[in-house]
Wavefront OBJ file of the C-alpha trace (Angstrom):
o trace
v 0.000 0.000 0.000
v 1.576 3.243 -1.082
v 1.434 6.601 0.668
v 2.128 9.645 -1.435
v 3.637 12.696 0.257
v 2.229 15.339 -2.038
v -0.138 17.694 -0.302
v -1.378 19.431 -3.428
v -5.130 19.265 -3.828
v -4.778 19.158 -7.612
v -2.941 15.827 -7.537
v -4.952 12.791 -6.476
v -3.097 10.089 -4.613
v -4.115 6.482 -4.421
v -3.648 3.594 -2.033
v -2.785 0.405 -3.910
v -1.761 -3.141 -3.395
v -1.918 -6.227 -5.598
v -5.680 -6.555 -5.117
v -7.162 -3.078 -4.970
v -6.657 0.605 -5.694
v -8.415 3.366 -3.775
v -8.085 7.092 -4.344
v -7.252 8.773 -1.042
v -10.018 10.991 0.308
v -8.860 14.577 0.814
v -12.179 16.227 1.635
v -12.880 17.408 -1.928
v -13.373 14.240 -3.966
v -16.576 12.185 -3.975
v -17.101 10.782 -0.482
v -19.840 8.358 -1.504
v -17.633 6.684 -4.129
v -14.670 6.612 -1.716
v -16.883 5.045 0.963
v -18.037 2.368 -1.483
v -14.453 1.522 -2.474
v -13.209 1.356 1.122
v -16.150 -0.865 2.058
v -15.184 -3.214 -0.797
v -11.626 -3.309 0.558
v -12.849 -4.123 4.070
v -15.044 -6.899 2.676
v -12.116 -8.242 0.703
v -10.013 -8.345 3.878
v -12.960 -9.767 5.887
v -12.919 -6.751 8.204
v -16.397 -5.355 7.399
v -17.759 -7.024 10.545
v -15.998 -4.250 12.495
v -18.566 -1.737 11.166
v -21.337 -3.568 13.009
v -21.995 -4.464 16.620
v -19.710 -7.029 18.252
v -20.892 -10.621 17.612
v -21.564 -12.695 20.712
v -19.453 -15.581 19.456
v -16.308 -13.454 19.153
v -14.007 -12.898 22.114
v -12.777 -9.435 23.112
v -9.199 -10.016 22.023
v -10.167 -10.976 18.486
v -12.673 -8.101 18.309
v -10.006 -5.568 19.327
v -7.612 -6.954 16.729
v -10.193 -6.753 13.922
v -11.114 -3.179 14.930
v -7.457 -2.178 14.948
v -6.924 -3.618 11.471
v -10.119 -2.051 10.090
v -9.248 1.372 11.528
v -5.785 1.098 10.007
v -7.204 0.250 6.576
v -9.667 3.152 6.674
v -7.063 5.663 7.837
v -4.604 4.539 5.154
v -7.219 5.553 2.584
v -7.313 9.110 3.977
v -4.886 11.904 3.227
v -2.744 13.159 6.069
v -4.930 16.240 6.685
v -8.026 14.091 7.108
v -6.413 11.701 9.627
v -5.966 14.186 12.434
v -9.583 14.066 13.633
v -9.672 10.240 13.752
v -6.043 9.307 14.350
v -6.699 7.984 17.881
v -10.006 6.261 17.166
v -9.853 2.520 17.874
v -13.451 1.615 16.996
v -14.013 1.136 13.285
v -17.764 1.712 13.650
v -17.291 5.057 15.412
v -14.603 6.121 12.913
v -16.926 5.270 10.024
v -19.844 7.185 11.556
v -17.623 10.190 12.296
v -16.623 10.467 8.652
v -20.228 10.054 7.511
v -21.423 12.771 9.857
v -18.698 15.119 8.650
v -18.858 14.601 4.893
v -22.250 13.097 4.192
v -24.559 15.043 6.431
v -28.139 14.361 5.362
v -29.297 17.947 5.754
v -32.075 19.698 3.879
v -29.544 22.032 2.239
v -27.544 19.116 0.842
v -30.650 17.442 -0.556
v -31.737 20.717 -2.188
v -28.334 21.227 -3.754
v -28.113 17.697 -5.185
v -31.672 17.767 -6.538
v -31.032 21.089 -8.275
v -27.929 19.543 -9.769
v -29.940 16.550 -10.996
v -32.845 18.512 -12.512
v -30.495 20.978 -14.238
v -28.195 18.256 -15.555
v -27.714 18.585 -19.350
v -25.551 17.016 -22.014
v -22.227 18.755 -22.736
v -21.383 19.021 -26.417
v -18.511 16.748 -27.449
v -18.841 14.435 -24.455
v -19.153 10.735 -25.137
v -22.438 9.135 -24.168
v -20.639 6.815 -21.768
v -19.200 9.803 -19.862
v -22.601 11.524 -19.883
v -24.339 8.515 -18.338
v -21.529 8.086 -15.797
v -21.930 11.717 -14.677
v -25.676 11.145 -14.310
v -25.114 7.983 -12.258
v -22.697 9.866 -10.004
v -25.388 12.404 -9.087
v -27.862 9.590 -8.414
v -25.318 7.856 -6.174
v -24.788 11.031 -4.158
v -28.529 11.400 -3.699
v -28.809 7.748 -2.677
v -26.253 8.418 0.065
v -28.622 11.156 1.294
v -31.470 8.586 1.429
v -33.107 10.079 -1.700
v -34.405 7.320 -3.975
v -35.930 7.523 -7.446
v -38.098 5.105 -9.360
v -36.455 3.422 -12.344
v -38.812 5.144 -14.798
v -38.105 8.565 -13.238
v -34.374 8.029 -13.758
v -34.977 7.048 -17.376
v -37.093 10.145 -18.082
v -34.635 12.467 -16.349
v -31.808 11.055 -18.465
v -33.828 11.583 -21.664
v -34.647 15.109 -20.540
v -30.920 15.902 -20.281
v -30.315 15.185 -23.982
v -30.058 17.946 -26.655
v -32.615 18.501 -29.450
v -30.730 16.282 -31.900
v -31.851 13.273 -29.840
v -35.562 14.153 -30.115
v -36.090 11.563 -32.846
v -34.472 8.865 -30.695
v -36.621 9.875 -27.726
v -39.819 9.750 -29.789
v -38.925 6.344 -31.224
v -38.044 4.973 -27.811
v -41.260 6.110 -26.111
v -43.699 5.527 -28.993
v -46.447 3.048 -28.135
v -45.082 2.286 -24.667
v -46.674 2.815 -21.265
v -43.367 2.688 -19.411
v -39.653 2.696 -20.046
v -36.681 1.410 -18.014
v -33.425 3.155 -17.255
v -31.367 0.276 -18.702
v -33.329 0.439 -21.970
v -32.601 4.169 -22.307
v -28.885 3.661 -21.623
v -28.708 0.816 -24.120
v -30.474 2.889 -26.787
v -28.083 5.810 -26.245
v -25.000 3.579 -26.441
v -26.292 1.888 -29.611
v -27.104 5.235 -31.219
v -23.620 6.544 -30.542
v -22.066 3.328 -31.886
v -24.109 3.553 -35.106
v -23.064 7.166 -35.640
v -19.443 6.244 -35.134
v -19.714 3.277 -37.518
v -21.285 5.424 -40.227
v -18.470 7.903 -39.872
v -15.724 5.265 -39.908
v -17.108 3.304 -42.840
v -17.777 5.993 -45.414
v -15.014 4.589 -47.646
v -16.681 1.254 -48.293
v -17.382 -0.784 -51.355
v -20.986 -1.646 -52.267
v -21.734 -4.709 -54.318
v -24.711 -5.011 -56.635
v -26.192 -8.344 -57.640
v -27.231 -8.392 -61.304
v -29.379 -11.294 -62.519
v -28.649 -13.010 -65.809
v -30.426 -11.569 -68.861
v -31.606 -8.376 -67.085
v -30.936 -5.048 -68.727
v -29.114 -2.293 -66.798
v -32.089 0.100 -66.805
v -35.839 0.031 -66.965
v -38.159 2.295 -68.822
v -41.457 3.242 -67.195
v -44.442 1.401 -68.461
v -42.442 -1.356 -70.111
v -41.474 -4.702 -68.713
v -37.997 -5.936 -69.425
v -37.789 -9.112 -71.358
v -35.022 -11.642 -71.304
v -32.854 -11.492 -74.378
v -32.221 -14.611 -76.414
v -28.905 -15.921 -77.631
v -26.978 -13.363 -79.771
v -26.504 -13.824 -83.483
v -23.198 -15.018 -84.890
v -22.080 -11.502 -85.885
v -23.628 -9.782 -82.838
v -21.858 -8.659 -79.599
v -23.051 -10.638 -76.576
v -22.658 -7.530 -74.364
v -24.168 -4.569 -76.245
v -26.144 -6.538 -78.946
v -24.585 -4.451 -81.673
v -23.128 -5.942 -84.813
v -19.613 -5.527 -86.144
v -17.542 -6.735 -83.165
v -17.294 -9.486 -80.633
v -17.777 -9.172 -76.903
v -14.019 -9.236 -76.112
v -13.572 -6.163 -78.344
v -16.699 -4.318 -77.196
v -15.816 -0.616 -76.618
v -18.579 -0.219 -74.036
v -17.223 -3.109 -71.979
v -13.670 -1.788 -72.232
v -14.835 1.677 -71.095
v -16.620 0.187 -68.115
v -13.552 -1.783 -67.125
v -11.295 1.269 -67.351
v -13.407 3.312 -64.930
v -14.108 0.543 -62.426
v -11.913 -0.913 -59.729
v -9.142 -3.355 -60.537
v -11.307 -6.098 -59.090
v -14.072 -6.615 -61.734
v -16.181 -9.705 -62.413
v -17.107 -10.224 -66.090
v -20.703 -10.885 -67.151
v -20.854 -14.470 -68.292
v -23.840 -15.455 -70.423
v -23.430 -19.101 -69.559
v -23.705 -18.571 -65.775
v -26.942 -18.125 -63.885
v -25.904 -14.748 -62.502
v -22.846 -12.527 -62.219
v -21.493 -10.289 -59.469
v -20.475 -6.826 -60.554
v -18.295 -4.824 -58.086
v -18.746 -1.052 -58.185
v -16.685 1.379 -56.106
v -18.793 4.135 -54.580
v -16.056 6.155 -52.865
v -12.639 6.936 -54.207
v -9.338 6.140 -52.568
v -8.491 4.369 -49.314
v -5.765 5.510 -46.942
v -4.535 1.943 -46.367
v -1.541 0.364 -48.076
v -1.563 -3.194 -49.401
v 1.691 -5.160 -49.483
v 1.375 -6.778 -52.924
v 3.673 -9.365 -54.474
v 1.981 -8.985 -57.874
v 2.716 -5.334 -58.685
v 6.000 -4.261 -60.237
v 6.073 -0.739 -58.749
v 4.882 1.101 -55.669
v 1.646 2.828 -56.776
v -0.629 5.441 -55.234
v -3.658 7.423 -56.531
v -3.308 10.274 -53.996
v -1.222 13.101 -55.468
v -1.220 15.057 -52.200
v 0.881 12.376 -50.507
v 3.887 12.813 -52.791
v 7.071 14.760 -52.169
v 9.786 15.350 -54.784
v 7.038 14.775 -57.356
v 7.873 14.685 -61.066
v 5.160 14.591 -63.725
v 5.292 11.961 -66.471
v 3.526 11.735 -69.813
v 2.889 8.497 -71.647
v 3.648 5.921 -68.984
v 1.161 3.090 -68.393
v 0.649 0.360 -65.811
v -1.220 -2.804 -66.744
v -3.789 -4.194 -64.321
v -4.519 -7.853 -63.708
v -7.023 -7.917 -66.573
v -4.472 -6.402 -69.000
v -6.255 -3.063 -68.759
v -3.870 -0.114 -69.089
v -3.913 2.737 -66.525
v -1.943 5.890 -67.153
v 0.978 6.839 -64.930
v 0.858 10.596 -64.416
v 3.956 11.046 -62.269
v 6.612 9.599 -59.996
v 7.823 10.687 -56.566
v 8.499 9.863 -52.925
v 6.049 9.005 -50.120
v 6.853 8.707 -46.446
v 5.224 6.070 -44.237
v 5.139 6.021 -40.450
v 5.453 2.596 -38.844
v 3.418 1.533 -35.817
v 6.469 2.166 -33.617
v 6.875 5.750 -34.859
v 9.828 5.210 -37.222
v 9.681 6.739 -40.719
v 10.247 4.744 -43.902
v 10.568 6.373 -47.341
v 9.170 4.787 -50.503
v 11.005 6.003 -53.606
v 9.973 5.805 -57.266
v 6.296 5.581 -56.377
v 4.010 5.798 -59.447
v 1.098 8.216 -59.388
v -1.840 6.335 -60.972
v -5.063 8.417 -60.617
v -7.421 5.681 -61.783
v -6.177 3.239 -59.143
v -8.366 2.687 -56.093
v -5.822 1.170 -53.709
v -2.351 2.077 -52.469
v 0.106 -0.683 -53.317
v 3.566 -1.457 -51.951
v 5.531 -3.728 -54.263
v 7.196 -6.572 -52.402
v 9.218 -7.272 -55.551
v 10.780 -3.799 -55.424
v 11.619 -4.217 -51.733
v 13.167 -7.637 -52.346
v 15.241 -6.267 -55.246
v 16.838 -3.793 -52.812
v 18.179 -6.615 -50.646
v 15.387 -6.722 -48.095
v 14.064 -10.032 -46.793
v 10.316 -10.755 -46.924
v 8.880 -13.276 -44.458
v 5.259 -14.388 -44.013
v 4.164 -16.411 -41.010
v 1.052 -16.722 -38.841
v -0.744 -13.888 -40.579
v 2.170 -11.469 -40.187
v 4.383 -10.136 -42.983
v 7.792 -8.707 -42.085
v 10.212 -6.725 -44.233
v 13.646 -7.150 -42.646
v 16.955 -5.397 -43.297
v 19.657 -7.311 -41.451
v 18.391 -7.587 -37.855
v 16.020 -4.597 -38.124
v 12.344 -4.994 -39.049
v 11.535 -1.905 -41.115
v 7.951 -2.735 -42.120
v 5.129 -5.006 -40.956
v 1.820 -6.090 -42.428
v -1.135 -8.020 -41.035
v -3.401 -10.362 -42.990
v -7.049 -9.460 -43.547
v -9.178 -11.286 -46.106
v -5.996 -12.899 -47.468
v -4.440 -9.486 -48.170
v -1.556 -8.047 -46.158
v -2.135 -4.479 -44.978
v 0.705 -2.226 -43.875
v 0.798 -1.509 -40.126
v 1.193 2.230 -40.022
v 0.053 5.438 -41.666
v 1.015 7.905 -44.354
v 2.887 11.112 -43.539
v 0.749 13.686 -45.348
v 1.112 17.371 -46.145
v 3.787 19.603 -44.666
v 4.824 16.835 -42.307
v 6.149 14.849 -45.266
v 9.166 17.131 -45.445
v 11.527 15.910 -42.797
v 13.086 18.827 -40.919
v 16.554 18.808 -39.439
v 15.034 18.188 -36.023
v 13.085 15.170 -37.296
v 16.160 13.806 -39.041
v 18.154 14.105 -35.833
v 15.350 12.382 -33.929
v 15.276 9.508 -36.388
v 19.053 9.133 -36.296
v 18.960 9.130 -32.509
v 16.276 6.456 -32.504
v 18.307 4.317 -34.909
v 21.414 4.545 -32.742
v 19.260 3.851 -29.682
v 18.199 0.549 -31.232
v 21.656 -0.264 -32.613
v 23.184 0.081 -29.178
v 20.711 -2.265 -27.534
v 18.266 0.474 -26.419
v 20.947 2.484 -24.665
v 19.903 5.347 -22.394
v 19.794 9.010 -23.368
v 22.820 9.973 -21.246
v 24.960 7.258 -22.812
v 23.969 8.400 -26.306
v 24.759 12.031 -25.482
v 28.199 11.033 -24.174
v 29.002 9.138 -27.374
v 27.600 11.938 -29.537
v 29.869 14.513 -27.852
v 32.820 12.330 -28.805
v 31.645 12.347 -32.428
v 31.060 8.588 -32.505
v 27.379 8.652 -33.547
v 27.025 9.888 -37.094
v 24.018 12.098 -37.816
v 23.048 12.882 -34.222
v 23.286 16.141 -32.296
v 20.840 16.546 -29.413
v 20.205 12.828 -28.761
v 16.728 13.481 -27.344
v 14.865 10.190 -27.166
v 11.145 9.915 -27.778
v 8.839 7.283 -26.267
v 10.086 3.728 -26.843
v 7.603 0.971 -26.048
v 10.310 -1.704 -26.089
v 12.196 0.117 -23.352
v 9.011 0.275 -21.266
v 8.437 -3.464 -21.673
v 12.052 -4.365 -20.988
v 13.050 -1.875 -18.284
v 9.882 -1.055 -16.340
v 10.287 -0.784 -12.590
v 7.942 0.073 -9.768
v 7.137 3.748 -9.377
v 9.170 5.418 -6.642
v 7.320 5.638 -3.359
v 6.864 9.112 -1.993
v 8.640 10.035 1.209
v 6.375 9.740 4.220
v 6.278 12.908 6.327
v 5.781 12.527 10.079
v 5.262 15.822 11.858
v 6.797 14.686 15.124
v 7.180 17.350 17.790
v 9.700 15.634 20.039
v 11.830 12.589 20.639
v 10.124 9.188 20.935
v 6.901 10.510 19.382
v 7.439 8.125 16.465
v 9.869 5.184 16.358
v 10.766 3.031 13.357
v 12.156 -0.483 13.641
v 13.311 -3.249 11.346
v 15.144 -6.574 11.576
v 17.995 -7.406 9.191
v 19.131 -10.940 8.453
v 19.811 -13.753 8.514
v 23.347 -13.560 7.173
v 25.111 -16.653 5.871
v 28.283 -15.709 7.723
v 27.964 -15.722 11.511
v 29.764 -13.009 13.440
v 32.574 -13.675 15.890
v 29.959 -14.026 18.609
v 27.675 -16.287 16.522
v 25.196 -13.529 15.617
v 23.043 -13.769 12.491
v 20.648 -10.791 12.864
v 20.504 -7.228 14.072
v 17.533 -5.025 14.941
v 17.473 -1.231 14.666
v 15.344 1.387 16.422
v 15.234 4.839 14.797
v 13.759 7.890 16.488
v 11.873 9.857 13.820
v 12.435 13.286 15.413
v 16.186 13.064 15.968
v 17.015 10.214 13.547
v 19.184 8.669 16.242
v 19.627 4.947 15.728
v 20.225 2.081 18.171
v 21.369 -1.323 16.950
v 21.290 -4.663 18.790
v 22.802 -7.933 17.588
v 20.797 -11.180 17.795
v 21.247 -14.871 17.237
v 17.528 -15.461 16.565
v 14.603 -13.263 15.560
v 12.582 -14.224 18.612
v 14.869 -12.033 20.732
v 13.243 -8.854 19.361
v 10.636 -8.494 22.113
v 13.166 -8.786 24.946
v 15.498 -6.295 23.272
v 12.617 -3.892 22.666
v 11.616 -3.939 26.343
v 15.215 -3.390 27.425
v 15.658 -0.495 24.975
v 12.246 1.010 25.816
v 12.995 1.099 29.531
v 16.398 2.648 28.922
v 15.287 5.499 26.609
v 12.166 6.312 28.604
v 14.128 6.432 31.849
v 16.852 8.628 30.367
v 14.506 11.086 28.649
v 11.400 11.069 30.831
v 9.267 10.708 27.695
v 7.069 7.837 26.477
v 7.045 6.074 23.124
v 3.839 7.091 21.379
v 3.876 5.365 17.982
v 5.859 2.383 16.762
v 6.198 1.474 13.066
v 7.443 -1.848 11.736
v 6.804 -4.392 9.014
v 4.399 -7.325 9.277
v 7.043 -9.773 10.474
v 6.028 -12.337 13.066
v 8.597 -10.975 15.500
v 6.566 -7.737 15.641
v 3.007 -9.071 15.345
v 3.041 -11.840 17.925
v 0.489 -11.619 20.717
v 2.901 -10.727 23.557
v 4.339 -7.814 21.572
v 0.882 -6.510 20.621
v -0.360 -6.884 24.196
v 2.584 -4.967 25.659
v 2.088 -2.115 23.188
v -1.611 -2.036 24.006
v -0.938 -1.971 27.736
v 1.639 0.796 27.342
v -0.609 2.872 25.040
v 1.756 2.595 22.061
v -0.009 2.969 18.702
v 1.230 0.396 16.197
v 1.708 1.152 12.495
v 2.383 -1.704 10.064
v 3.320 -1.926 6.408
v 1.563 -3.907 3.703
v 3.011 -7.300 2.880
v 5.929 -7.231 0.383
v 5.996 -3.413 0.509
v 9.129 -2.474 2.496
v 8.969 1.044 1.008
v 6.325 1.904 3.592
v 8.873 1.377 6.357
v 11.270 3.605 4.484
v 13.071 5.243 7.429
v 14.135 1.942 8.991
v 14.835 0.278 5.622
v 16.945 3.230 4.489
v 18.821 3.211 7.792
v 19.636 -0.477 7.335
v 20.902 0.281 3.854
v 23.091 3.138 5.163
v 24.528 0.912 7.903
v 25.320 -1.924 5.479
v 26.897 0.446 2.965
v 29.266 1.669 5.665
v 29.921 -1.906 6.824
v 30.920 -3.052 3.338
v 33.159 -0.036 2.877
v 34.859 -0.436 6.268
v 35.465 -4.174 5.852
v 36.869 -3.646 2.376
v 39.122 -0.804 3.513
v 40.417 -2.799 6.491
v 40.825 -6.015 4.500
v 38.889 -7.966 7.108
v 36.745 -11.067 6.629
v 32.947 -11.041 6.683
v 32.899 -12.482 10.212
v 33.708 -8.991 11.518
v 30.398 -7.618 10.172
v 28.808 -7.329 13.646
v 31.630 -5.137 14.998
v 31.391 -2.972 11.890
v 27.604 -2.639 12.293
v 27.904 -1.384 15.889
v 30.604 1.146 14.962
v 28.715 2.287 11.862
v 25.689 3.006 14.053
v 27.886 5.116 16.342
v 29.238 7.054 13.356
v 25.791 7.690 11.866
v 24.666 9.301 15.118
v 27.571 11.752 14.781
v 27.080 12.620 11.098
v 24.866 15.439 9.711
v 21.596 14.267 8.165
v 19.560 15.970 5.454
v 16.363 14.664 7.094
v 17.009 16.962 10.071
v 18.355 19.925 8.046
v 22.052 19.175 8.356
v 22.185 18.641 12.110
v 23.436 15.467 13.773
v 21.170 12.901 15.506
v 23.112 13.346 18.762
v 22.493 17.086 18.681
v 18.759 16.560 18.099
v 18.571 13.904 20.832
v 20.516 15.711 23.569
v 20.033 19.321 22.496
v 23.838 19.780 22.494
v 26.229 19.444 19.537
v 28.461 16.373 19.483
v 32.121 17.195 20.270
v 33.819 13.841 20.864
v 35.134 13.383 17.325
v 38.744 12.974 18.498
v 37.890 9.515 19.805
v 36.915 8.315 16.319
v 39.416 6.184 14.404
v 39.435 4.187 11.208
v 37.800 0.808 11.652
v 40.341 -2.009 11.424
v 43.343 0.307 11.827
v 46.482 -1.001 13.549
v 46.963 0.066 17.164
v 49.257 -0.756 20.079
v 48.059 -1.070 23.642
v 50.053 -1.119 26.883
v 50.524 -4.381 28.768
v 52.439 -5.262 31.919
v 53.482 -8.873 32.128
v 56.944 -10.165 33.049
v 59.892 -7.847 33.267
v 61.404 -9.050 29.995
v 58.205 -9.178 27.931
v 57.250 -6.315 25.605
v 55.333 -3.456 27.155
v 52.884 -3.211 24.170
v 50.959 -5.525 21.901
v 49.559 -5.097 18.431
v 45.795 -5.088 17.778
v 43.109 -3.871 15.371
v 40.634 -1.115 16.249
v 37.064 -2.502 16.335
v 35.095 0.494 17.603
v 33.714 1.977 20.787
v 31.499 0.527 23.495
v 28.806 2.811 24.854
v 29.143 3.763 28.512
v 32.767 2.571 28.687
v 35.851 4.777 28.434
v 37.694 2.354 26.251
v 38.170 0.931 22.797
v 37.172 -2.440 21.357
v 40.278 -4.223 20.056
v 41.094 -7.428 18.206
v 44.471 -8.857 19.183
v 46.256 -10.470 16.279
v 48.544 -12.679 18.365
v 46.063 -13.777 20.997
v 45.284 -17.461 21.335
v 41.675 -16.714 22.306
v 40.017 -15.114 19.318
v 37.761 -12.576 20.979
v 37.115 -8.860 21.172
v 38.325 -7.185 24.355
v 38.096 -3.664 25.698
v 41.020 -1.524 26.760
v 40.779 1.835 28.491
v 41.841 4.806 26.440
v 44.764 5.615 28.725
v 46.624 2.411 27.794
v 46.328 2.924 24.033
v 49.787 4.015 22.946
v 49.578 4.506 19.236
v 47.259 4.325 16.261
v 49.372 3.497 13.241
v 48.932 5.885 10.293
v 45.556 7.137 11.543
l 1 2 3 4 5 6 7 8 9 10 11 12 13 14 15 16 17 18 19 20 21 22 23 24 25 26 27 28 29 30 31 32 33 34 35 36 37 38 39 40 41 42 43 44 45 46 47 48 49 50 51 52 53 54 55 56 57 58 59 60 61 62 63 64 65 66 67 68 69 70 71 72 73 74 75 76 77 78 79 80 81 82 83 84 85 86 87 88 89 90 91 92 93 94 95 96 97 98 99 100 101 102 103 104 105 106 107 108 109 110 111 112 113 114 115 116 117 118 119 120 121 122 123 124 125 126 127 128 129 130 131 132 133 134 135 136 137 138 139 140 141 142 143 144 145 146 147 148 149 150 151 152 153 154 155 156 157 158 159 160 161 162 163 164 165 166 167 168 169 170 171 172 173 174 175 176 177 178 179 180 181 182 183 184 185 186 187 188 189 190 191 192 193 194 195 196 197 198 199 200 201 202 203 204 205 206 207 208 209 210 211 212 213 214 215 216 217 218 219 220 221 222 223 224 225 226 227 228 229 230 231 232 233 234 235 236 237 238 239 240 241 242 243 244 245 246 247 248 249 250 251 252 253 254 255 256 257 258 259 260 261 262 263 264 265 266 267 268 269 270 271 272 273 274 275 276 277 278 279 280 281 282 283 284 285 286 287 288 289 290 291 292 293 294 295 296 297 298 299 300 301 302 303 304 305 306 307 308 309 310 311 312 313 314 315 316 317 318 319 320 321 322 323 324 325 326 327 328 329 330 331 332 333 334 335 336 337 338 339 340 341 342 343 344 345 346 347 348 349 350 351 352 353 354 355 356 357 358 359 360 361 362 363 364 365 366 367 368 369 370 371 372 373 374 375 376 377 378 379 380 381 382 383 384 385 386 387 388 389 390 391 392 393 394 395 396 397 398 399 400 401 402 403 404 405 406 407 408 409 410 411 412 413 414 415 416 417 418 419 420 421 422 423 424 425 426 427 428 429 430 431 432 433 434 435 436 437 438 439 440 441 442 443 444 445 446 447 448 449 450 451 452 453 454 455 456 457 458 459 460 461 462 463 464 465 466 467 468 469 470 471 472 473 474 475 476 477 478 479 480 481 482 483 484 485 486 487 488 489 490 491 492 493 494 495 496 497 498 499 500 501 502 503 504 505 506 507 508 509 510 511 512 513 514 515 516 517 518 519 520 521 522 523 524 525 526 527 528 529 530 531 532 533 534 535 536 537 538 539 540 541 542 543 544 545 546 547 548 549 550 551 552 553 554 555 556 557 558 559 560 561 562 563 564 565 566 567 568 569 570 571 572 573 574 575 576 577 578 579 580 581 582 583 584 585 586 587 588 589 590 591 592 593 594 595 596 597 598 599 600 601 602 603 604 605 606 607 608 609 610 611 612 613 614 615 616 617 618 619 620 621 622 623 624 625 626 627 628 629 630 631 632 633 634 635 636 637 638 639 640 641 642 643 644 645 646 647 648 649 650 651 652 653 654 655 656 657 658 659 660 661 662 663 664 665 666 667 668 669 670 671 672 673 674 675 676 677 678 679 680 681 682 683 684 685 686 687 688 689 690 691 692 693 694 695 696 697 698 699 700 701 702 703 704 705 706 707
């Protein structure tokens, strides 16, 4: 579940997990819809029982737990400003009723306002019918929340009344001869009407087919009945019934073929009937990938650039009919992925009805054509430069035509295309990498290297959106504490530790770290730490945030927090970003640990000593979260001054010893850090038989080598 930190009212934030998404309520969005969504979430989590009275079969402990979880879910769906009034509420039913009373007050003024809004509701020009009906349903839902109900027929009539005059015919047709009408019927009629209008608009460039029966003449004269013609004479044309030529040489038939589409069915006297195709509308904007044409051809002169007129050229159709070629030029096509391809030597054939791309011309230029599973690909090397999909056994180009002034590629467009090509050549490299190479003059044809949207990069590199930083307006120390457990590690420490737990004070950002052998030690450590900090400061822990780990959610831990009045905050499962302060602190500690171990050349078994010292260092370093001050300064109210006692982890040191008179007065060791409450250093003796960390007072440390 994600919490966004933005407080702007113009930006809506949402609470999401793998199963649901709820827009956070900020006091301005629709409360009724928010309430419905939150109720669905509670039902999904089986927490909706908390909104009712306590069942007799449920014990108090379980009831308190369910209420706590339900209150947490509801509050997580509120913005920060809306949580203040209910932040301490532990009863889900009371919290729910408080919000209803505040934002859904069933007053006479509210009912008057919503009814005025309903009765004055009208259609907005340009709005889709689906959006119009949704807006109407939203008003009805708000009125339903105010206990205002409407009959189904009243809703239907109010919706019809909101329509403009152009829907009067639909309204008359819908109500004619009926005593009643339903709201669903009105909605369905409106959706169907809008769909029909859209279909008529999208299918204006269609081909109508006329069915002509055998022996029928092409026209009828009034008052006379057409009669079937008999078989033609030997010297008579079977098409026009004129003498002097045969049907194959009939000028009327040839004229009809020249003006019709390339797809024409001949009239056959021996068949029962013939199908004559007649094009009603001129040219289509689609391109057909054709293996039968010898040139790229197009009937749209406005699509050409670098156009040159020709006189006398012809192109023969499939029926050997000649069509004049009036010019030759270049046309640019835009692929489905946004790349531009240029067709050269395209013939301008005005009498053609389709736009044709010659696969033979593409293959002659060294391109590879492949057809498989209804998909045609034109490939140059490893790059697919053109695709087509099969419809009715024809392959249509996937893309569009660059028309008008856009067909002239500017310098900016050329640079963009070159950048995109290099982006793909270099395995979808990032913009910064391309700019670095371009500055070195290694990418020919590129200057700015500004990348446009690349779908392949989205599919291959998508990550989760960054979680916003949670803001806790804590007023003092221990008002809000974050905690997290790290581990287990494969390498045990010198003392056999596999885990550590951190406690971070939100106000001061001071961190405490405790090493553990098992995770079940968390509760005991927490009680020890709690008693120590509360005794030293005189303040109480108010809120405690952790993940959903079993070490934090076991019954003893929850009971202790309840008894002590500590409010618990948990994260959603598999969403560590919601415990960002503790998670980020663990990351900071481990980054320092890796650096210190690497610098000292020590094995991984020293990780525990490095963790404790790293925690000490973090408390003495400025933090941006507290405006450049140190955690120790925020915790104690005094700036930290004991920096002279800090030394490089793992550095060589010599400490004073007093054994026999002839033995050396110093021994060699490695610096392992500082122990709190002790005026001494933690050392690791290289020559000791017992491999253990020991503490020596500062007064016996003679020398830190090189540090």
